[in-house]
C-alpha positions as CSV (number, residue, x, y, z in Angstrom):
1,X,75.2,94.6,54.9
2,X,78.6,94.0,54.5
3,X,80.9,93.5,51.4
4,X,77.3,94.5,49.2
5,X,80.9,96.3,46.9
6,X,81.3,92.4,45.7
7,X,78.8,93.1,43.5
8,X,79.0,95.7,41.5
9,X,80.4,95.8,37.9
10,X,82.0,98.8,35.7
11,X,80.4,98.5,32.3
12,X,83.9,99.2,30.7
13,X,83.0,99.1,27.0
14,X,79.6,101.3,27.7
15,X,82.1,104.2,29.8
16,X,85.2,103.7,27.4
17,X,82.7,102.2,23.8
18,X,83.1,104.8,21.1
19,X,82.7,107.2,23.6
20,X,86.6,108.4,24.2
21,X,89.3,108.5,22.7
22,X,93.9,108.1,24.5
23,X,96.4,109.8,23.7
24,X,99.4,108.2,25.5
25,X,101.6,109.8,28.0
26,X,104.1,107.6,29.8
27,X,105.3,104.4,29.3
28,X,107.4,103.0,32.4
29,X,107.0,99.7,34.0
30,X,104.8,98.5,36.2
31,X,106.0,97.5,39.7
32,X,103.8,95.0,42.7
33,X,102.7,97.2,45.1
34,X,103.9,96.8,48.9
35,X,107.7,97.4,49.0
36,X,109.0,94.5,46.6
37,X,110.5,95.7,43.6
38,X,109.5,93.0,41.1
39,X,108.6,94.1,37.4
40,X,104.3,92.8,36.7
41,X,103.7,94.1,33.3
42,X,103.5,98.1,31.9
43,X,102.0,100.9,32.7
44,X,100.7,103.2,30.5
45,X,99.7,106.4,31.9
46,X,96.8,108.4,29.1
47,X,94.0,111.4,29.0
48,X,91.1,111.2,27.8
49,X,91.1,113.9,24.6
50,X,87.4,112.3,23.5
51,X,84.5,111.7,25.2
52,X,81.5,112.5,23.5
53,X,79.1,110.5,26.0
54,X,76.3,112.1,27.3
55,X,75.0,111.8,30.6
56,X,71.5,112.3,31.6
57,X,70.7,114.1,34.4
58,X,67.2,115.8,35.8
59,X,69.2,119.3,35.3
60,X,69.6,118.2,31.5
61,X,72.1,117.0,29.2
62,X,75.8,116.7,30.2
63,X,78.6,116.0,27.7
64,X,82.2,116.1,27.5
65,X,82.2,115.2,31.0
66,X,85.9,113.1,32.1
67,X,87.8,115.2,28.8
68,X,91.6,115.8,30.3
69,X,90.6,113.3,33.2
70,X,94.6,111.2,33.5
71,X,93.9,107.5,34.2
72,X,96.6,104.3,34.0
73,X,96.0,101.6,32.2
74,X,98.2,98.6,33.8
75,X,98.9,95.8,31.6
76,X,99.6,92.7,32.4
77,X,102.9,92.5,29.9
78,X,106.1,93.3,30.8
79,X,108.6,95.9,28.0
80,X,104.9,96.1,26.2
81,X,105.3,99.3,24.2
82,X,102.8,101.8,22.8
83,X,104.1,105.1,20.8
84,X,103.7,108.0,22.7
85,X,103.0,110.5,19.6
86,X,100.2,113.4,19.2
87,X,99.0,111.8,16.8
88,X,98.6,108.5,17.5
89,X,95.1,108.3,19.2
90,X,94.3,104.7,21.3
91,X,90.7,103.4,21.7
92,X,90.1,100.7,25.2
93,X,88.8,97.4,24.7
94,X,89.0,94.2,26.4
95,X,89.7,95.7,29.5
96,X,88.6,95.9,33.0
97,X,87.7,98.2,36.0
98,X,86.9,98.7,39.4
99,X,85.8,102.1,41.3
100,X,87.4,103.4,44.6
101,X,87.5,105.6,46.3
102,X,85.7,107.7,49.5
103,X,83.5,109.1,46.8
104,X,83.5,106.3,43.9
105,X,85.3,108.4,41.7
106,X,88.6,106.6,41.1
107,X,88.8,104.3,38.6
108,X,91.5,101.4,38.4
109,X,91.8,100.2,34.7
110,X,94.1,96.6,33.9
111,X,94.3,95.3,30.5
112,X,96.1,92.8,27.9
113,X,98.1,93.8,25.3
114,X,96.3,93.4,22.9
115,X,93.5,96.3,24.9
116,X,93.8,99.0,22.7
117,X,92.6,100.2,19.2
118,X,95.8,102.4,17.4
119,X,94.1,105.8,15.3
120,X,96.2,108.0,13.8
121,X,94.7,111.6,14.2
122,X,93.3,112.8,11.3
123,X,93.4,116.2,11.7
124,X,96.9,117.6,13.2
125,X,98.1,120.2,16.0
126,X,98.4,123.5,14.5
127,X,99.0,125.6,17.6
128,X,97.5,128.9,18.3
129,X,97.4,131.1,16.0
């Protein structure tokens, strides 16, 4: 059968929801793919720092599966600004995701300027003692 993938939908709310927090690593212009240098938005590179999701498998429950995984969130606004600060965590909302790749293990994430809830980290990093 052909074009079956067009019927698949990724549930971003269930994946991110209240289970994951992100830390911003980089904010830069998002350029059009394919050789053009046109800026079409902002790319926010994040890392998942909290993953409270529990995945049920035949071998038992798995948690913290995606901690420290990096992802890019493409914002449809040029010049979008968000703080890069270890004390500020983000919860994504109102985003759309597409799973791709040979093993369906990669994700494309898109959002608008209101796609983040900013959370102040209440426990600053104390460093290694």
